[in-house]
SESE-102011 format. One record per residue: y, z, x of N, C-alpha, C in turn; residue number from 1; residue in one letter. Coordinates in steps of 0.05 Angstrom, whole numbers, padded with zeros to 5 digits, always signed. Atoms other than C-alpha are relative to their C-alpha. Layout:
# SESE-102011
<node><n_py>Y</n_py><n_pz>Z</n_pz><n_px>X</n_px><ca_py>Y</ca_py><ca_pz>Z</ca_pz><ca_px>X</ca_px><c_py>Y</c_py><c_pz>Z</c_pz><c_px>X</c_px><nr>NUM</nr><rest>A</rest></node>
...
END
This chain:
# SESE-102011
<node><n_py>-00005</n_py><n_pz>+00001</n_pz><n_px>-00029</n_px><ca_py>+00177</ca_py><ca_pz>-00435</ca_pz><ca_px>-00225</ca_px><c_py>-00017</c_py><c_pz>+00022</c_pz><c_px>+00012</c_px><nr>1</nr><rest>X</rest></node>
<node><n_py>+00016</n_py><n_pz>-00020</n_pz><n_px>-00014</n_px><ca_py>+00130</ca_py><ca_pz>-00400</ca_pz><ca_px>-00177</ca_px><c_py>+00015</c_py><c_pz>+00013</c_pz><c_px>+00023</c_px><nr>2</nr><rest>X</rest></node>
<node><n_py>-00012</n_py><n_pz>-00013</n_pz><n_px>-00023</n_px><ca_py>+00149</ca_py><ca_pz>-00350</ca_pz><ca_px>-00123</ca_px><c_py>-00014</c_py><c_pz>-00009</c_pz><c_px>+00026</c_px><nr>3</nr><rest>X</rest></node>
<node><n_py>+00013</n_py><n_pz>+00006</n_pz><n_px>-00026</n_px><ca_py>+00135</ca_py><ca_pz>-00358</ca_pz><ca_px>-00049</ca_px><c_py>-00027</c_py><c_pz>+00014</c_pz><c_px>+00002</c_px><nr>4</nr><rest>X</rest></node>
<node><n_py>+00025</n_py><n_pz>-00015</n_pz><n_px>-00001</n_px><ca_py>+00081</ca_py><ca_pz>-00305</ca_pz><ca_px>-00054</ca_px><c_py>-00022</c_py><c_pz>-00014</c_pz><c_px>-00016</c_px><nr>5</nr><rest>X</rest></node>
<node><n_py>+00019</n_py><n_pz>+00015</n_pz><n_px>+00017</n_px><ca_py>+00047</ca_py><ca_pz>-00344</ca_pz><ca_px>-00110</ca_px><c_py>-00008</c_py><c_pz>-00026</c_pz><c_px>+00015</c_px><nr>6</nr><rest>X</rest></node>
<node><n_py>+00006</n_py><n_pz>+00025</n_pz><n_px>-00015</n_px><ca_py>+00052</ca_py><ca_pz>-00408</ca_pz><ca_px>-00068</ca_px><c_py>-00020</c_py><c_pz>+00006</c_pz><c_px>+00023</c_px><nr>7</nr><rest>X</rest></node>
<node><n_py>+00019</n_py><n_pz>-00007</n_pz><n_px>-00022</n_px><ca_py>+00018</ca_py><ca_pz>-00373</ca_pz><ca_px>-00009</ca_px><c_py>-00028</c_py><c_pz>+00006</c_pz><c_px>-00012</c_px><nr>8</nr><rest>X</rest></node>
<node><n_py>+00026</n_py><n_pz>-00007</n_pz><n_px>+00012</n_px><ca_py>-00037</ca_py><ca_pz>-00346</ca_pz><ca_px>-00055</ca_px><c_py>-00015</c_py><c_pz>-00026</c_pz><c_px>-00009</c_px><nr>9</nr><rest>X</rest></node>
<node><n_py>+00011</n_py><n_pz>+00026</n_pz><n_px>+00009</n_px><ca_py>-00049</ca_py><ca_pz>-00417</ca_pz><ca_px>-00084</ca_px><c_py>-00011</c_py><c_pz>-00015</c_pz><c_px>+00024</c_px><nr>10</nr><rest>X</rest></node>
<node><n_py>+00009</n_py><n_pz>+00014</n_pz><n_px>-00024</n_px><ca_py>-00054</ca_py><ca_pz>-00447</ca_pz><ca_px>-00014</ca_px><c_py>-00025</c_py><c_pz>+00014</c_pz><c_px>+00012</c_px><nr>11</nr><rest>X</rest></node>
<node><n_py>+00023</n_py><n_pz>-00015</n_pz><n_px>-00011</n_px><ca_py>-00101</ca_py><ca_pz>-00391</ca_pz><ca_px>+00010</ca_px><c_py>-00025</c_py><c_pz>-00006</c_pz><c_px>-00017</c_px><nr>12</nr><rest>X</rest></node>
<node><n_py>+00023</n_py><n_pz>+00004</n_pz><n_px>+00017</n_px><ca_py>-00147</ca_py><ca_pz>-00401</ca_pz><ca_px>-00051</ca_px><c_py>-00010</c_py><c_pz>-00029</c_pz><c_px>+00003</c_px><nr>13</nr><rest>X</rest></node>
<node><n_py>+00009</n_py><n_pz>+00028</n_pz><n_px>-00001</n_px><ca_py>-00148</ca_py><ca_pz>-00477</ca_pz><ca_px>-00044</ca_px><c_py>-00010</c_py><c_pz>-00009</c_pz><c_px>+00027</c_px><nr>14</nr><rest>X</rest></node>
<node><n_py>+00007</n_py><n_pz>+00010</n_pz><n_px>-00026</n_px><ca_py>-00152</ca_py><ca_pz>-00486</ca_pz><ca_px>+00031</ca_px><c_py>-00017</c_py><c_pz>+00019</c_pz><c_px>+00016</c_px><nr>15</nr><rest>X</rest></node>
<node><n_py>+00016</n_py><n_pz>-00019</n_pz><n_px>-00015</n_px><ca_py>-00184</ca_py><ca_pz>-00422</ca_pz><ca_px>+00057</ca_px><c_py>-00029</c_py><c_pz>-00006</c_pz><c_px>+00001</c_px><nr>16</nr><rest>X</rest></node>
<node><n_py>+00029</n_py><n_pz>+00006</n_pz><n_px>+00000</n_px><ca_py>-00255</ca_py><ca_pz>-00441</ca_pz><ca_px>+00035</ca_px><c_py>-00007</c_py><c_pz>-00024</c_pz><c_px>+00017</c_px><nr>17</nr><rest>X</rest></node>
<node><n_py>+00005</n_py><n_pz>+00024</n_pz><n_px>-00015</n_px><ca_py>-00247</ca_py><ca_pz>-00507</ca_pz><ca_px>+00072</ca_px><c_py>+00003</c_py><c_pz>+00004</c_pz><c_px>+00031</c_px><nr>18</nr><rest>X</rest></node>
<node><n_py>-00006</n_py><n_pz>-00006</n_pz><n_px>-00029</n_px><ca_py>-00226</ca_py><ca_pz>-00474</ca_pz><ca_px>+00139</ca_px><c_py>-00024</c_py><c_pz>+00000</c_pz><c_px>+00017</c_px><nr>19</nr><rest>X</rest></node>
<node><n_py>+00022</n_py><n_pz>+00001</n_pz><n_px>-00019</n_px><ca_py>-00272</ca_py><ca_pz>-00489</ca_pz><ca_px>+00197</ca_px><c_py>+00008</c_py><c_pz>+00010</c_pz><c_px>+00027</c_px><nr>20</nr><rest>X</rest></node>
<node><n_py>-00008</n_py><n_pz>-00011</n_pz><n_px>-00025</n_px><ca_py>-00233</ca_py><ca_pz>-00454</ca_pz><ca_px>+00251</ca_px><c_py>+00012</c_py><c_pz>-00019</c_pz><c_px>+00019</c_px><nr>21</nr><rest>X</rest></node>
<node><n_py>+00007</n_py><n_pz>-00026</n_pz><n_px>-00011</n_px><ca_py>-00223</ca_py><ca_pz>-00439</ca_pz><ca_px>+00305</ca_px><c_py>+00016</c_py><c_pz>+00023</c_pz><c_px>-00012</c_px><nr>22</nr><rest>X</rest></node>
<node><n_py>-00013</n_py><n_pz>-00024</n_pz><n_px>+00009</n_px><ca_py>-00205</ca_py><ca_pz>-00369</ca_pz><ca_px>+00287</ca_px><c_py>-00004</c_py><c_pz>+00006</c_pz><c_px>-00029</c_px><nr>23</nr><rest>X</rest></node>
<node><n_py>+00002</n_py><n_pz>-00010</n_pz><n_px>+00028</n_px><ca_py>-00195</ca_py><ca_pz>-00335</ca_pz><ca_px>+00220</ca_px><c_py>+00023</c_py><c_pz>-00013</c_pz><c_px>-00016</c_px><nr>24</nr><rest>X</rest></node>
<node><n_py>-00021</n_py><n_pz>+00013</n_pz><n_px>+00016</n_px><ca_py>-00157</ca_py><ca_pz>-00372</ca_pz><ca_px>+00165</ca_px><c_py>+00022</c_py><c_pz>+00019</c_pz><c_px>-00009</c_px><nr>25</nr><rest>X</rest></node>
<node><n_py>-00022</n_py><n_pz>-00017</n_pz><n_px>+00009</n_px><ca_py>-00088</ca_py><ca_pz>-00346</ca_pz><ca_px>+00148</ca_px><c_py>+00023</c_py><c_pz>-00018</c_pz><c_px>-00011</c_px><nr>26</nr><rest>X</rest></node>
<node><n_py>-00025</n_py><n_pz>+00012</n_pz><n_px>+00008</n_px><ca_py>-00024</ca_py><ca_pz>-00366</ca_pz><ca_px>+00112</ca_px><c_py>+00022</c_py><c_pz>+00020</c_pz><c_px>+00006</c_px><nr>27</nr><rest>X</rest></node>
<node><n_py>-00022</n_py><n_pz>-00017</n_pz><n_px>-00005</n_px><ca_py>+00044</ca_py><ca_pz>-00338</ca_pz><ca_px>+00127</ca_px><c_py>+00017</c_py><c_pz>-00008</c_pz><c_px>+00024</c_px><nr>28</nr><rest>X</rest></node>
<node><n_py>-00018</n_py><n_pz>+00006</n_pz><n_px>-00023</n_px><ca_py>+00091</ca_py><ca_pz>-00333</ca_pz><ca_px>+00185</ca_px><c_py>+00027</c_py><c_pz>-00009</c_pz><c_px>-00011</c_px><nr>29</nr><rest>X</rest></node>
<node><n_py>-00026</n_py><n_pz>+00011</n_pz><n_px>+00007</n_px><ca_py>+00154</ca_py><ca_pz>-00373</ca_pz><ca_px>+00181</ca_px><c_py>+00000</c_py><c_pz>-00013</c_pz><c_px>-00027</c_px><nr>30</nr><rest>X</rest></node>
<node><n_py>-00001</n_py><n_pz>+00011</n_pz><n_px>+00027</n_px><ca_py>+00170</ca_py><ca_pz>-00388</ca_pz><ca_px>+00108</ca_px><c_py>+00026</c_py><c_pz>-00016</c_pz><c_px>-00004</c_px><nr>31</nr><rest>X</rest></node>
<node><n_py>-00022</n_py><n_pz>+00016</n_pz><n_px>+00003</n_px><ca_py>+00216</ca_py><ca_pz>-00445</ca_pz><ca_px>+00091</ca_px><c_py>+00000</c_py><c_pz>-00013</c_pz><c_px>-00028</c_px><nr>32</nr><rest>X</rest></node>
<node><n_py>+00000</n_py><n_pz>+00012</n_pz><n_px>+00027</n_px><ca_py>+00240</ca_py><ca_pz>-00478</ca_pz><ca_px>+00026</ca_px><c_py>+00024</c_py><c_pz>-00018</c_pz><c_px>-00002</c_px><nr>33</nr><rest>X</rest></node>
<node><n_py>-00023</n_py><n_pz>+00015</n_pz><n_px>+00009</n_px><ca_py>+00286</ca_py><ca_pz>-00529</ca_pz><ca_px>-00005</ca_px><c_py>+00000</c_py><c_pz>+00003</c_pz><c_px>-00030</c_px><nr>34</nr><rest>X</rest></node>
<node><n_py>-00003</n_py><n_pz>-00004</n_pz><n_px>+00028</n_px><ca_py>+00304</ca_py><ca_pz>-00537</ca_pz><ca_px>-00078</ca_px><c_py>-00025</c_py><c_pz>-00005</c_pz><c_px>-00015</c_px><nr>35</nr><rest>X</rest></node>
<node><n_py>+00024</n_py><n_pz>+00008</n_pz><n_px>+00014</n_px><ca_py>+00237</ca_py><ca_pz>-00568</ca_pz><ca_px>-00098</ca_px><c_py>-00026</c_py><c_pz>+00012</c_pz><c_px>+00011</c_px><nr>36</nr><rest>X</rest></node>
<node><n_py>+00026</n_py><n_pz>-00008</n_pz><n_px>-00012</n_px><ca_py>+00184</ca_py><ca_pz>-00541</ca_pz><ca_px>-00049</ca_px><c_py>+00003</c_py><c_pz>+00024</c_pz><c_px>+00018</c_px><nr>37</nr><rest>X</rest></node>
<node><n_py>+00004</n_py><n_pz>-00019</n_pz><n_px>-00021</n_px><ca_py>+00159</ca_py><ca_pz>-00486</ca_pz><ca_px>-00005</ca_px><c_py>-00016</c_py><c_pz>-00013</c_pz><c_px>+00022</c_px><nr>38</nr><rest>X</rest></node>
<node><n_py>+00016</n_py><n_pz>+00008</n_pz><n_px>-00023</n_px><ca_py>+00133</ca_py><ca_pz>-00501</ca_pz><ca_px>+00065</ca_px><c_py>-00017</c_py><c_pz>+00025</c_pz><c_px>+00007</c_px><nr>39</nr><rest>X</rest></node>
<node><n_py>+00017</n_py><n_pz>-00023</n_pz><n_px>-00005</n_px><ca_py>+00073</ca_py><ca_pz>-00455</ca_pz><ca_px>+00074</ca_px><c_py>-00015</c_py><c_pz>-00005</c_pz><c_px>+00026</c_px><nr>40</nr><rest>X</rest></node>
<node><n_py>+00013</n_py><n_pz>+00003</n_pz><n_px>-00026</n_px><ca_py>+00047</ca_py><ca_pz>-00445</ca_pz><ca_px>+00144</ca_px><c_py>-00030</c_py><c_pz>+00008</c_pz><c_px>-00003</c_px><nr>41</nr><rest>X</rest></node>
<node><n_py>+00029</n_py><n_pz>-00004</n_pz><n_px>+00002</n_px><ca_py>-00029</ca_py><ca_pz>-00450</ca_pz><ca_px>+00150</ca_px><c_py>-00011</c_py><c_pz>-00002</c_pz><c_px>+00028</c_px><nr>42</nr><rest>X</rest></node>
<node><n_py>+00013</n_py><n_pz>+00002</n_pz><n_px>-00026</n_px><ca_py>-00072</ca_py><ca_pz>-00437</ca_pz><ca_px>+00211</ca_px><c_py>-00017</c_py><c_pz>+00024</c_pz><c_px>+00006</c_px><nr>43</nr><rest>X</rest></node>
<node><n_py>+00017</n_py><n_pz>-00023</n_pz><n_px>-00009</n_px><ca_py>-00110</ca_py><ca_pz>-00386</ca_pz><ca_px>+00251</ca_px><c_py>+00017</c_py><c_pz>+00025</c_pz><c_px>+00001</c_px><nr>44</nr><rest>X</rest></node>
<node><n_py>-00014</n_py><n_pz>-00026</n_pz><n_px>+00001</n_px><ca_py>-00090</ca_py><ca_pz>-00314</ca_pz><ca_px>+00239</ca_px><c_py>+00006</c_py><c_pz>+00009</c_pz><c_px>+00029</c_px><nr>45</nr><rest>X</rest></node>
<node><n_py>-00004</n_py><n_pz>-00008</n_pz><n_px>-00027</n_px><ca_py>-00098</ca_py><ca_pz>-00303</ca_pz><ca_px>+00313</ca_px><c_py>+00026</c_py><c_pz>-00011</c_pz><c_px>+00012</c_px><nr>46</nr><rest>X</rest></node>
<node><n_py>-00026</n_py><n_pz>+00012</n_pz><n_px>-00009</n_px><ca_py>-00037</ca_py><ca_pz>-00349</ca_pz><ca_px>+00325</ca_px><c_py>+00022</c_py><c_pz>+00009</c_pz><c_px>-00019</c_px><nr>47</nr><rest>X</rest></node>
<node><n_py>-00021</n_py><n_pz>-00006</n_pz><n_px>+00019</n_px><ca_py>+00003</ca_py><ca_pz>-00338</ca_pz><ca_px>+00261</ca_px><c_py>+00008</c_py><c_pz>+00029</c_pz><c_px>+00001</c_px><nr>48</nr><rest>X</rest></node>
<node><n_py>-00006</n_py><n_pz>-00028</n_pz><n_px>+00001</n_px><ca_py>-00002</ca_py><ca_pz>-00262</ca_pz><ca_px>+00262</ca_px><c_py>+00000</c_py><c_pz>+00013</c_pz><c_px>+00027</c_px><nr>49</nr><rest>X</rest></node>
<node><n_py>+00003</n_py><n_pz>-00013</n_pz><n_px>-00026</n_px><ca_py>-00021</ca_py><ca_pz>-00247</ca_pz><ca_px>+00334</ca_px><c_py>+00013</c_py><c_pz>-00014</c_pz><c_px>+00023</c_px><nr>50</nr><rest>X</rest></node>
<node><n_py>-00013</n_py><n_pz>+00015</n_pz><n_px>-00021</n_px><ca_py>+00013</ca_py><ca_pz>-00301</ca_pz><ca_px>+00375</ca_px><c_py>-00018</c_py><c_pz>-00009</c_pz><c_px>+00022</c_px><nr>51</nr><rest>X</rest></node>
<node><n_py>+00019</n_py><n_pz>+00009</n_pz><n_px>-00021</n_px><ca_py>-00051</ca_py><ca_pz>-00319</ca_pz><ca_px>+00414</ca_px><c_py>+00001</c_py><c_pz>-00030</c_pz><c_px>+00003</c_px><nr>52</nr><rest>X</rest></node>
<node><n_py>-00004</n_py><n_pz>+00029</n_pz><n_px>-00003</n_px><ca_py>-00036</ca_py><ca_pz>-00388</ca_pz><ca_px>+00443</ca_px><c_py>-00027</c_py><c_pz>-00016</c_pz><c_px>+00001</c_px><nr>53</nr><rest>X</rest></node>
<node><n_py>+00026</n_py><n_pz>+00013</n_pz><n_px>+00000</n_px><ca_py>-00111</ca_py><ca_pz>-00403</ca_pz><ca_px>+00446</ca_px><c_py>-00006</c_py><c_pz>-00012</c_pz><c_px>-00028</c_px><nr>54</nr><rest>X</rest></node>
<node><n_py>+00006</n_py><n_pz>+00009</n_pz><n_px>+00027</n_px><ca_py>-00107</ca_py><ca_pz>-00415</ca_pz><ca_px>+00371</ca_px><c_py>+00022</c_py><c_pz>-00017</c_pz><c_px>-00012</c_px><nr>55</nr><rest>X</rest></node>
<node><n_py>-00022</n_py><n_pz>+00018</n_pz><n_px>+00009</n_px><ca_py>-00045</ca_py><ca_pz>-00461</ca_pz><ca_px>+00366</ca_px><c_py>-00013</c_py><c_pz>-00025</c_pz><c_px>-00011</c_px><nr>56</nr><rest>X</rest></node>
<node><n_py>+00009</n_py><n_pz>+00025</n_pz><n_px>+00012</n_px><ca_py>-00058</ca_py><ca_pz>-00520</ca_pz><ca_px>+00320</ca_px><c_py>+00010</c_py><c_pz>-00023</c_pz><c_px>+00016</c_px><nr>57</nr><rest>X</rest></node>
<node><n_py>-00008</n_py><n_pz>+00023</n_pz><n_px>-00016</n_px><ca_py>-00055</ca_py><ca_pz>-00586</ca_pz><ca_px>+00357</ca_px><c_py>+00006</c_py><c_pz>-00025</c_pz><c_px>-00017</c_px><nr>58</nr><rest>X</rest></node>
<node><n_py>-00007</n_py><n_pz>+00023</n_pz><n_px>+00018</n_px><ca_py>-00043</ca_py><ca_pz>-00631</ca_pz><ca_px>+00296</ca_px><c_py>+00028</c_py><c_pz>+00005</c_pz><c_px>-00011</c_px><nr>59</nr><rest>X</rest></node>
<node><n_py>-00027</n_py><n_pz>-00004</n_pz><n_px>+00012</n_px><ca_py>+00021</ca_py><ca_pz>-00640</ca_pz><ca_px>+00256</ca_px><c_py>-00001</c_py><c_pz>+00002</c_pz><c_px>-00030</c_px><nr>60</nr><rest>X</rest></node>
<node><n_py>+00004</n_py><n_pz>-00004</n_pz><n_px>+00030</n_px><ca_py>-00007</ca_py><ca_pz>-00623</ca_pz><ca_px>+00187</ca_px><c_py>+00019</c_py><c_pz>+00022</c_pz><c_px>-00010</c_px><nr>61</nr><rest>X</rest></node>
<node><n_py>-00016</n_py><n_pz>-00020</n_pz><n_px>+00014</n_px><ca_py>+00038</ca_py><ca_pz>-00586</ca_pz><ca_px>+00139</ca_px><c_py>-00009</c_py><c_pz>+00002</c_pz><c_px>-00029</c_px><nr>62</nr><rest>X</rest></node>
<node><n_py>+00008</n_py><n_pz>-00004</n_pz><n_px>+00028</n_px><ca_py>+00028</ca_py><ca_pz>-00557</ca_pz><ca_px>+00070</ca_px><c_py>+00025</c_py><c_pz>+00007</c_pz><c_px>-00016</c_px><nr>63</nr><rest>X</rest></node>
<node><n_py>-00023</n_py><n_pz>-00003</n_pz><n_px>+00017</n_px><ca_py>+00081</ca_py><ca_pz>-00563</ca_pz><ca_px>+00016</ca_px><c_py>-00010</c_py><c_pz>+00008</c_pz><c_px>-00028</c_px><nr>64</nr><rest>X</rest></node>
<node><n_py>+00008</n_py><n_pz>-00009</n_pz><n_px>+00027</n_px><ca_py>+00078</ca_py><ca_pz>-00528</ca_pz><ca_px>-00052</ca_px><c_py>+00025</c_py><c_pz>-00005</c_pz><c_px>-00018</c_px><nr>65</nr><rest>X</rest></node>
<node><n_py>-00021</n_py><n_pz>+00006</n_pz><n_px>+00019</n_px><ca_py>+00119</ca_py><ca_pz>-00554</ca_pz><ca_px>-00111</ca_px><c_py>+00007</c_py><c_pz>+00026</c_pz><c_px>-00015</c_px><nr>66</nr><rest>X</rest></node>
<node><n_py>-00009</n_py><n_pz>-00025</n_pz><n_px>+00012</n_px><ca_py>+00160</ca_py><ca_pz>-00497</ca_pz><ca_px>-00139</ca_px><c_py>-00004</c_py><c_pz>+00000</c_pz><c_px>-00031</c_px><nr>67</nr><rest>X</rest></node>
<node><n_py>+00003</n_py><n_pz>+00001</n_pz><n_px>+00028</n_px><ca_py>+00155</ca_py><ca_pz>-00521</ca_pz><ca_px>-00211</ca_px><c_py>-00029</c_py><c_pz>+00000</c_pz><c_px>-00010</c_px><nr>68</nr><rest>X</rest></node>
<node><n_py>+00028</n_py><n_pz>+00005</n_pz><n_px>+00010</n_px><ca_py>+00082</ca_py><ca_pz>-00542</ca_pz><ca_px>-00217</ca_px><c_py>-00020</c_py><c_pz>+00016</c_pz><c_px>+00016</c_px><nr>69</nr><rest>X</rest></node>
<node><n_py>+00021</n_py><n_pz>-00013</n_pz><n_px>-00018</n_px><ca_py>+00048</ca_py><ca_pz>-00504</ca_pz><ca_px>-00159</ca_px><c_py>-00018</c_py><c_pz>-00020</c_pz><c_px>+00013</c_px><nr>70</nr><rest>X</rest></node>
<node><n_py>+00018</n_py><n_pz>+00020</n_pz><n_px>-00013</n_px><ca_py>+00017</ca_py><ca_pz>-00570</ca_pz><ca_px>-00136</ca_px><c_py>+00003</c_py><c_pz>+00002</c_pz><c_px>+00030</c_px><nr>71</nr><rest>X</rest></node>
<node><n_py>+00001</n_py><n_pz>-00002</n_pz><n_px>-00029</n_px><ca_py>-00004</ca_py><ca_pz>-00569</ca_pz><ca_px>-00063</ca_px><c_py>-00002</c_py><c_pz>-00029</c_pz><c_px>+00010</c_px><nr>72</nr><rest>X</rest></node>
<node><n_py>+00000</n_py><n_pz>+00025</n_pz><n_px>-00013</n_px><ca_py>+00011</ca_py><ca_pz>-00629</ca_pz><ca_px>-00019</ca_px><c_py>-00004</c_py><c_pz>+00004</c_pz><c_px>+00030</c_px><nr>73</nr><rest>X</rest></node>
<node><n_py>+00002</n_py><n_pz>-00001</n_pz><n_px>-00029</n_px><ca_py>-00014</ca_py><ca_pz>-00637</ca_pz><ca_px>+00052</ca_px><c_py>+00013</c_py><c_pz>-00026</c_pz><c_px>+00010</c_px><nr>74</nr><rest>X</rest></node>
<node><n_py>-00015</n_py><n_pz>+00022</n_pz><n_px>-00012</n_px><ca_py>+00030</ca_py><ca_pz>-00681</ca_pz><ca_px>+00095</ca_px><c_py>+00001</c_py><c_pz>+00003</c_pz><c_px>+00030</c_px><nr>75</nr><rest>X</rest></node>
<node><n_py>-00003</n_py><n_pz>+00000</n_pz><n_px>-00029</n_px><ca_py>+00051</ca_py><ca_pz>-00694</ca_pz><ca_px>+00166</ca_px><c_py>+00029</c_py><c_pz>+00009</c_pz><c_px>+00007</c_px><nr>76</nr><rest>X</rest></node>
<node><n_py>-00026</n_py><n_pz>-00010</n_pz><n_px>-00010</n_px><ca_py>+00108</ca_py><ca_pz>-00659</ca_pz><ca_px>+00203</ca_px><c_py>+00017</c_py><c_pz>-00025</c_pz><c_px>+00007</c_px><nr>77</nr><rest>X</rest></node>
<node><n_py>-00016</n_py><n_pz>+00024</n_pz><n_px>-00008</n_px><ca_py>+00129</ca_py><ca_pz>-00727</ca_pz><ca_px>+00231</ca_px><c_py>+00011</c_py><c_pz>-00015</c_pz><c_px>-00024</c_px><nr>78</nr><rest>X</rest></node>
<node><n_py>-00010</n_py><n_pz>+00013</n_pz><n_px>+00024</n_px><ca_py>+00135</ca_py><ca_pz>-00757</ca_pz><ca_px>+00161</ca_px><c_py>+00021</c_py><c_pz>+00016</c_pz><c_px>-00014</c_px><nr>79</nr><rest>X</rest></node>
<node><n_py>-00018</n_py><n_pz>-00018</n_pz><n_px>+00015</n_px><ca_py>+00173</ca_py><ca_pz>-00697</ca_pz><ca_px>+00134</ca_px><c_py>+00021</c_py><c_pz>+00014</c_pz><c_px>+00018</c_px><nr>80</nr><rest>X</rest></node>
<node><n_py>-00017</n_py><n_pz>-00014</n_pz><n_px>-00019</n_px><ca_py>+00214</ca_py><ca_pz>-00678</ca_pz><ca_px>+00196</ca_px><c_py>+00029</c_py><c_pz>+00003</c_pz><c_px>-00010</c_px><nr>81</nr><rest>X</rest></node>
<node><n_py>-00028</n_py><n_pz>-00003</n_pz><n_px>+00009</n_px><ca_py>+00283</ca_py><ca_pz>-00693</ca_pz><ca_px>+00166</ca_px><c_py>+00002</c_py><c_pz>+00020</c_pz><c_px>-00023</c_px><nr>82</nr><rest>X</rest></node>
<node><n_py>+00000</n_py><n_pz>-00019</n_pz><n_px>+00022</n_px><ca_py>+00266</ca_py><ca_pz>-00655</ca_pz><ca_px>+00103</ca_px><c_py>-00004</c_py><c_pz>+00029</c_pz><c_px>+00009</c_px><nr>83</nr><rest>X</rest></node>
<node><n_py>+00006</n_py><n_pz>-00027</n_pz><n_px>-00010</n_px><ca_py>+00238</ca_py><ca_pz>-00595</ca_pz><ca_px>+00141</ca_px><c_py>+00024</c_py><c_pz>+00010</c_pz><c_px>+00015</c_px><nr>84</nr><rest>X</rest></node>
<node><n_py>-00024</n_py><n_pz>-00009</n_pz><n_px>-00015</n_px><ca_py>+00300</ca_py><ca_pz>-00593</ca_pz><ca_px>+00186</ca_px><c_py>+00022</c_py><c_pz>+00010</c_pz><c_px>-00019</c_px><nr>85</nr><rest>X</rest></node>
<node><n_py>-00020</n_py><n_pz>-00009</n_pz><n_px>+00019</n_px><ca_py>+00342</ca_py><ca_pz>-00584</ca_pz><ca_px>+00123</ca_px><c_py>-00007</c_py><c_pz>+00024</c_pz><c_px>-00016</c_px><nr>86</nr><rest>X</rest></node>
<node><n_py>+00010</n_py><n_pz>-00023</n_pz><n_px>+00015</n_px><ca_py>+00299</ca_py><ca_pz>-00529</ca_pz><ca_px>+00094</ca_px><c_py>+00013</c_py><c_pz>+00026</c_pz><c_px>+00011</c_px><nr>87</nr><rest>X</rest></node>
<node><n_py>-00011</n_py><n_pz>-00026</n_pz><n_px>-00008</n_px><ca_py>+00324</ca_py><ca_pz>-00457</ca_pz><ca_px>+00095</ca_px><c_py>-00023</c_py><c_pz>+00021</c_pz><c_px>+00000</c_px><nr>88</nr><rest>X</rest></node>
<node><n_py>+00020</n_py><n_pz>-00021</n_pz><n_px>+00001</n_px><ca_py>+00285</ca_py><ca_pz>-00393</ca_pz><ca_px>+00109</ca_px><c_py>-00004</c_py><c_pz>+00012</c_pz><c_px>-00028</c_px><nr>89</nr><rest>X</rest></node>
<node><n_py>+00006</n_py><n_pz>-00012</n_pz><n_px>+00025</n_px><ca_py>+00252</ca_py><ca_pz>-00362</ca_pz><ca_px>+00048</ca_px><c_py>+00006</c_py><c_pz>+00030</c_pz><c_px>+00003</c_px><nr>90</nr><rest>X</rest></node>
<node><n_py>-00006</n_py><n_pz>-00029</n_pz><n_px>+00000</n_px><ca_py>+00279</ca_py><ca_pz>-00292</ca_pz><ca_px>+00032</ca_px><c_py>-00025</c_py><c_pz>+00014</c_pz><c_px>-00012</c_px><nr>91</nr><rest>X</rest></node>
<node><n_py>+00025</n_py><n_pz>-00014</n_pz><n_px>+00009</n_px><ca_py>+00212</ca_py><ca_pz>-00253</ca_pz><ca_px>+00028</ca_px><c_py>+00004</c_py><c_pz>+00030</c_pz><c_px>-00002</c_px><nr>92</nr><rest>X</rest></node>
<node><n_py>-00005</n_py><n_pz>-00029</n_pz><n_px>+00002</n_px><ca_py>+00246</ca_py><ca_pz>-00184</ca_pz><ca_px>+00029</ca_px><c_py>-00002</c_py><c_pz>+00009</c_pz><c_px>-00029</c_px><nr>93</nr><rest>X</rest></node>
<node><n_py>+00003</n_py><n_pz>-00010</n_pz><n_px>+00027</n_px><ca_py>+00229</ca_py><ca_pz>-00141</ca_pz><ca_px>-00032</ca_px><c_py>+00028</c_py><c_pz>+00006</c_pz><c_px>-00013</c_px><nr>94</nr><rest>X</rest></node>
END
């Protein structure tokens, strides 16, 4: 089983090189999970870390990471809405 920090690192390594902006690629922000997966937030650091509305994503893409295998799945918020609504916050405190 992987940790949330490991899931973030896997997503950053896999998707960071593909980022074409706008802004600077980042993962983080609101962390959510269910028994099988982590929901990892991906987007512009200017929005995720700084709150700059000029960098809000206008699509509904989401990134899920399987806790057992570490496999990354890109999906749609609309397709996964019920599942996401049932997820709980990840405890990222040390």
